[in-house]
N, C-alpha and C positions, 0 to 999 in steps of 0.2 A: 681359544684351546682349555683341550682337554685336560678331567681330573686324569691326577698319577695313580695309577693299583701298586699298589704293594704289596704280596704277598704275609701274611703274619704265619701263622699256623695254617692247617690245612682248609680253614672253612673261615678263617680270618682276614680280613684286607678292611688295607688302611689307603682311602683314600684322600692326595691330598690337590685342596679348591686354591686356587688362584683369582680372588679377586682381583679385579686393576687398580692397586692402590702397590708405591712401590718401593720394593725390599717385604714385601711379605711374600712373597715366593711359597720358602715352606715353611707353612705358620700358622695353618687353618687343617683340619682336617677331617673327613667325617671316617667312623669304623662300622662296621659291614660283616656280618656276621651273613653266609651265606647258608641255610643245609635248615635245620629244623632242632629250636627256631630259628627264623627268619629276623634279620632285625638291623636297624640300622639308628648311634646312639651319634648324636649331633647335626642334624644337615647342611649345616653350615648356614653364611649367611645368603639370602636370598639374589644375589646376586653373580653368587655362582651355581643354583641353581640345577641345568643345565648342566653342569659337569658332573653334577652327580646324578644326574638320571638320568646318560651315557653309558655312566662307569654302574651302574644295576644295569643297564642292560649290555656291558662290554660283558659284564658277567653271567649275565642272561638268567639275572633275580626278574622272576613273572609275579612273586607273590613276596607279602614282607607281613609278616605277627605283627611286631612290633614297632615304633618309630619313639626311642629312647630318649627325653633332652636331660642335661644333666642343668641344666640353668639355661632360662632365657633369653638370658641377655643375645646380641640380632649375629652374633660373629656362631652363636652355636644353633641359635632355634631362627634365625631367617628362613631359611628356607622348610617350614615344616610348612604349611600348605600347600607351598606347590607337591611336596613329595606328597601329604594323605590326599590329594588329587589325584596320581598316578596311581596312589595304590590304596582303594578307597578299604578293605579289610582294614587294615594295620592299626591294633591298636596305638594310640598315645599318651604316653608317662611323662608323667615330669609331677614338678612338689607341690602340692597346693596350693604354696603358696605363688604358685609362678600360674593359673589356670584362667584367674577371668584374668589376666593381659595377654593370654594367646585367644581367649573369647575373642578382645579386646581390646587387638595391640596399640589402642591410640597415644595411649601416654607415654607404651615403652617407647614407640620410637623414639615421637618428642624429646622424651629424656635422652636417652643416645645419640639423634643432636645434639643437643645443648652439650653432651660427656664428651661427644667421636668429632664432632665437627666434620669435617669435610669424609671423614674416612667413614665417619654413620652413615653417611653419602653414597661413598662406594660402594657399602657393605650394601644398600640399595631395603627399601621398606620392609615390615613383615605385616603380614595380612590375618586378616582370623580363621582359625579355624573350630568349626563347626563344637559343639559342645559335647553333648556324645561323643566323639570322641576320642572325651579324654579321659582318661585316668590320674585316677590321685597316687602318687609315690608310694606315699603315707602307708608301712606294709607288704606294697606292692611285692610277690616273690607268684613265679609264675614257669613253668619251662624251663627254671632251674637259675631265673635270672632273680635276683634276688635286691631290690632298692635297698641304701644306709641313702637318708637326710644325714646332706652334707652340708650344714649355713656355713658359713663364711664368706669365700670370693664373694659369695650375694647371701643374700637370704633365704633366697632359694633355690639350692640346689642340692643334688645329686647325686648320688654316687650308685653306680650298676656292678654290681661281684656277679659272674658268670662262670660256674666251675675256676681255675683256678687269674684267669684273667680277673682285672675291673678299673673300670670305664670310672676314672676320676676327675672328668671335665677339667675345672682349675683347683679340686680343692689340693693340691700338690704340686699346685704350681708350675709355672712355666719352662719345659723341659726343652734341650736340641741334643744335641749327642752330635759331637761335634770330631772326633776319632774315640775309633775302639778305647781311649783310655782318657779320653776328654768332654765334659759337657758344661751345656751352660744351665743351669736354676735359675730363676727371677721369684719372689712372690706375687702373685698378682692381690691387692688388694687399694682397691679402691674403693676412692668416699662410698659409705662413713664403712671402715673398718672396724670390726670389734677382734682382735687379739684373742682370747680368750673362749670364742665362738668356733673362733675356726683351728684352735688348738684340740682341742674337742672332739671333731670331725675329724681330724687326725688322729690323732689314741684312736679313736673307737675303729676305723679306716684299719691302723696296724693289727686293732685284736681279731679285725679280719686273715691274720694273717697270708694275706695277696703271695700271692708270688709275681704274676707280669700286671704292670702296669700303664693304661695304657692312655695314652696324654691328649688333651683338646690343641692344645700345641704345645709339643707337635714328638708325636713318635711314641717309641715306646723301650720297654724300656723291663730286664730280667729279678729284678733286684727290688720291687715293689718299699718290702720293707725298709729297706735300709735308707732307701731312697725320700720315702716318708718319713724316716727318723732324720731326715738328711734336711728336709725341709722345715722342720718341728724346728731344729734348731738353729736355721737361715731367722725363721718370726724371732725366735728372741732375743739373736743377735740385731736383725736390723731393731726394735723396742727397746735393746737399752741405746747401740748407739741412738736412735731417736732422742730420748729417753736426753739424752747427754746435748742434745741441741735442741729443745722445747726453748728455753728460753728466750730464740730469738723465732721466734712459732714466726710475729707478725713483724717481720726484717724481710726484707728484700728477694737475700741469699738467702733465705735457709733451705733449703728445695736445695739451689746450688751445692752447698754445704754439706749435705745432707748425702746426694748423691756420691761428691766426690768422698769423702768419708767409704760411703759402704761398695765403693765399686773399688777404692785400697784395700778394704780389712774383712770382706764377706768374701774367700773363699768359691763359693762358689758362682755371683758372677765373673772370675778373672776369665770367662769364656766371651764376656762382651767384646773384648779388646783384640777376638780373633774373625765378629763378625764383620761383614763390608760394611762401607759407608750404607749406601741404604738401612744397612740392619740395625746397624746403629743408633738414625736415627727415628728408629718405627720403635726398639726399645726405648730411647732414651723417654720420648713419648709416655708410653706405660707405666716406666721408672717413676717416672714425675707423679704423673697419678698414685704410681702404690704408695710411695714416700707419700702425699697428701693424705692418702683414707690410712696410713699411720698417724702422720698431724693430727687431725682429727678427733681420733680413736685418742691420742693422749693429752690433745688440752680440754677434753672431754672428761678427763682421769682427774686434770687440775683443777678445774673450777667445779669441778664437784668435791672437790678433798674440806 
């Protein structure tokens, strides 16, 4: 299957990537800017690298100035080596904490398999990148691209501002537009999650006053500041609900109890019930991961009180 190309604006394209995982058909995308500068944001997993390269060929993109990595999770950065080989002049920009893992991704791959299991195997392994290709995202500002360090979803997360577009990775959560008037928005808070760090990153992004937010998962909205504020409130709601349940953390039903409450009480999760069965299975997996991330943060707070 080829990647699906959708033109978002005059020079910006969303390329949907299709790993061979049931329920993941409209879940992962790479962002491609054609022109000056030319860049790709998050090339996706290595298993879909040929789809991305075919899309770039179809767009007649023969040169890339930059490959921008929001974070080094393998569904976002897994194909970076394949892309770098085809575009040898492209500078690869990522959070400084991610640079060692792109040079030697062995621990990253091992941790991905431990966390994701069969999903990680389907994404495919991440290959090393030559150190001289890598550029520290901290303070990066070139060709009207501004990097903003936004830890939270991961400690090595960065977002990128280009004009009125914000490429936010998962700093603003996981998004799906389901109709002109409805959407699904979920926190991406895998272990180990730190609420205050994530909130600070959202506040930093809101302070940039962006217009358009481009999500790693999945799609685009033109009310970026409002969506970031909604996600901020959502994280605080999750924190309150799970704080009320944390006394049962060591009991078997903790995750299920929290999931039931969140699906009932979080208005931004109501789109879950409009997903098909395979998409629901995917989201239950990631909801479980996100609940566990919150729970570990809360138990740490309790233990250190």
